[in-house]
C-alpha positions in Angstrom: 56.0 56.5 -108.4 56.3 53.3 -110.3 55.4 50.9 -107.4 52.3 50.4 -105.2 52.9 51.5 -101.5 50.6 50.0 -99.0 50.5 49.8 -95.2 49.9 46.4 -93.6 51.3 46.7 -90.1 51.9 43.5 -88.0 50.2 43.4 -84.7 52.1 44.2 -81.4 51.2 40.7 -80.2 53.3 39.0 -82.9 55.3 36.1 -81.8 58.9 36.7 -80.7 58.2 40.4 -80.0 58.9 41.4 -83.6 57.0 44.6 -83.2 57.9 45.7 -79.7 56.1 49.0 -79.9 59.1 51.0 -78.8 58.9 54.6 -79.9 61.7 55.7 -82.3 62.9 59.0 -83.7 64.6 57.8 -86.9 68.0 59.2 -87.9 69.0 56.9 -90.7 67.7 54.5 -93.3 69.2 51.0 -93.3 69.3 49.0 -96.5 69.0 45.1 -96.5 68.3 42.5 -99.0 66.0 39.6 -98.0 68.5 36.7 -98.6 65.7 34.7 -100.3 65.7 34.6 -104.0 62.2 33.1 -104.3 59.9 35.6 -102.3 58.0 38.7 -103.1 57.2 41.6 -100.8 53.9 40.0 -99.9 55.6 36.7 -98.9 58.1 38.6 -96.7 55.3 40.4 -95.0 53.4 37.1 -94.4 56.6 35.5 -92.9 56.5 38.1 -90.1 53.2 36.6 -88.7 53.8 33.0 -89.8 53.4 30.7 -86.7 56.5 28.7 -87.8 58.8 31.8 -87.8 60.8 31.6 -84.5 63.1 34.6 -85.3 62.9 38.0 -83.6 64.1 39.8 -86.7 61.8 42.3 -88.3 61.8 45.2 -90.7 59.9 48.4 -91.5 59.4 48.2 -95.3 59.9 45.5 -97.9 59.9 46.3 -101.6 59.9 44.3 -104.8 59.4 44.9 -108.5 55.8 46.1 -108.1 55.0 46.7 -104.4 56.3 48.2 -101.2 54.8 47.1 -98.0 55.1 49.0 -94.7 55.1 46.4 -92.0 56.0 48.3 -88.8 55.3 52.0 -88.3 58.2 54.1 -89.2 58.2 55.7 -85.7 58.6 52.4 -83.9 61.7 50.2 -83.4 62.1 47.1 -85.6 64.8 44.5 -84.9 66.9 44.4 -88.1 70.4 45.7 -87.7 72.0 43.2 -85.5 73.5 45.8 -83.1 71.3 45.3 -80.1 70.3 48.7 -78.6 72.5 50.5 -81.0 71.4 53.2 -83.4 71.0 50.6 -86.2 68.0 49.1 -84.4 67.0 52.0 -82.2 67.3 55.0 -84.7 67.0 53.6 -88.3 64.2 52.7 -90.7 64.9 49.4 -92.3 64.2 48.7 -96.0 64.3 45.1 -97.2 64.9 44.7 -100.9 63.6 41.4 -102.5 66.0 39.3 -104.5 63.4 37.7 -106.6 61.9 38.7 -110.0 63.1 41.6 -112.1 66.1 42.7 -110.1 66.7 45.9 -112.0 63.0 47.0 -111.5 63.2 46.1 -107.8 66.4 48.1 -107.2 64.9 51.1 -109.2 61.8 51.0 -106.8 64.1 50.9 -103.8 66.1 53.8 -105.1 62.9 55.9 -105.7 61.5 54.9 -102.3 64.7 55.9 -100.4 65.1 59.1 -102.3 61.5 60.0 -101.4 61.9 59.2 -97.7 65.1 61.3 -97.6 63.4 64.2 -99.3 60.4 64.1 -97.0 62.6 64.2 -94.0 65.0 66.9 -95.3 67.9 64.4 -95.0 71.0 64.0 -97.2 72.5 60.8 -98.7 74.8 60.4 -95.6 71.7 59.1 -93.8 71.6 55.9 -95.9 73.4 52.9 -94.4 74.0 49.3 -95.2 73.1 46.6 -92.7 76.8 45.8 -92.8 77.7 49.3 -91.4 75.9 48.3 -88.1 76.9 44.8 -87.4 79.3 43.7 -90.1 77.0 41.3 -91.8 77.4 41.0 -95.6 74.1 42.6 -96.3 72.5 43.9 -98.5 74.3 41.1 -100.4 72.9 42.1 -103.8 74.0 45.7 -103.5 77.4 45.6 -101.6 79.4 45.0 -104.8 77.7 48.0 -106.4 77.0 50.1 -103.4 78.6 53.3 -104.7 76.6 53.1 -107.9 73.3 52.5 -105.9 74.0 55.5 -103.6 74.8 57.7 -106.6 71.4 56.6 -108.2 69.6 57.5 -104.9 71.3 60.9 -104.8 70.3 61.7 -108.4 66.7 60.9 -107.6 66.9 63.0 -104.5 68.2 66.0 -106.4 65.3 65.6 -108.9 62.9 65.8 -106.0 64.6 68.8 -104.6 64.1 70.6 -107.9 60.5 69.6 -108.1 57.9 71.8 -106.2 55.0 70.5 -104.2 51.7 70.8 -105.8 49.3 72.6 -103.5 46.3 70.7 -102.3 43.9 73.3 -104.0 45.4 72.6 -107.4 45.0 68.9 -106.9 41.3 69.5 -105.8 40.9 71.5 -109.0 42.3 68.6 -111.2 40.0 66.2 -109.3 37.0 68.3 -110.1 38.0 68.2 -113.8 38.1 64.4 -113.6 34.7 64.3 -112.0 33.2 66.5 -114.8 34.8 64.2 -117.5 37.1 66.9 -118.8 40.4 65.0 -118.1 41.2 61.4 -117.2 44.7 61.4 -115.9 45.2 64.0 -113.1 48.6 62.5 -112.4 49.9 63.8 -115.7 48.7 67.3 -115.0 50.1 67.2 -111.3 53.5 66.4 -112.9 53.2 69.4 -115.2 52.4 71.7 -112.3 55.3 70.2 -110.3 57.5 71.1 -113.2 56.7 74.7 -112.7 54.1 75.1 -115.4 51.5 77.5 -114.1 47.8 76.7 -113.5 46.9 79.1 -116.2 49.1 77.2 -118.7 47.8 73.8 -117.7 44.2 75.1 -118.0 45.1 76.5 -121.5 46.5 73.1 -122.6 43.4 71.3 -121.4 41.2 73.8 -123.1 42.8 73.2 -126.4 42.5 69.4 -125.9 38.8 69.4 -125.1 37.9 71.8 -128.0 
């Protein structure tokens, strides 16, 4: 993962009922762009609890060139799709893509984030929607002209994840123990090797050669 993911949920008492606390079983992921060329993810998160913000609109996750922030739990409704009580609002997780900074890096992070979310849920690329699909609004404005290419990129990343095995917790714990003993310094590298189907024995053999 090339971005930092953190959870910073807004309170249910937020002005204008931006986090209504309504339970949601997600069926889709809806992609937006912020419409603000000057703000980072942290600014967009702060705007949700800014006293001068009088809009009801909200979102689940915002991502920029370095960070993704989860602002509303992914099993709760956010008001983002412009379709009232339709499936956009009531059954989709909203991803806001920042328009500032390194655009290519931000879009790459959004691509990886969405692919990971699809993989975790066992969903296909058909679950990814534009804001425009729900209400007709021209959003995400930075991606609509290249939407097919964006979707193709997400699908490529999703296929990579499907071809990568999950590293068991006991193997992660073994790598952590090696770090604590000062034998290795970068467990993420070795986790990647294990995920690429290199066996534990082969990994340990490589480590043994390095520390000789």
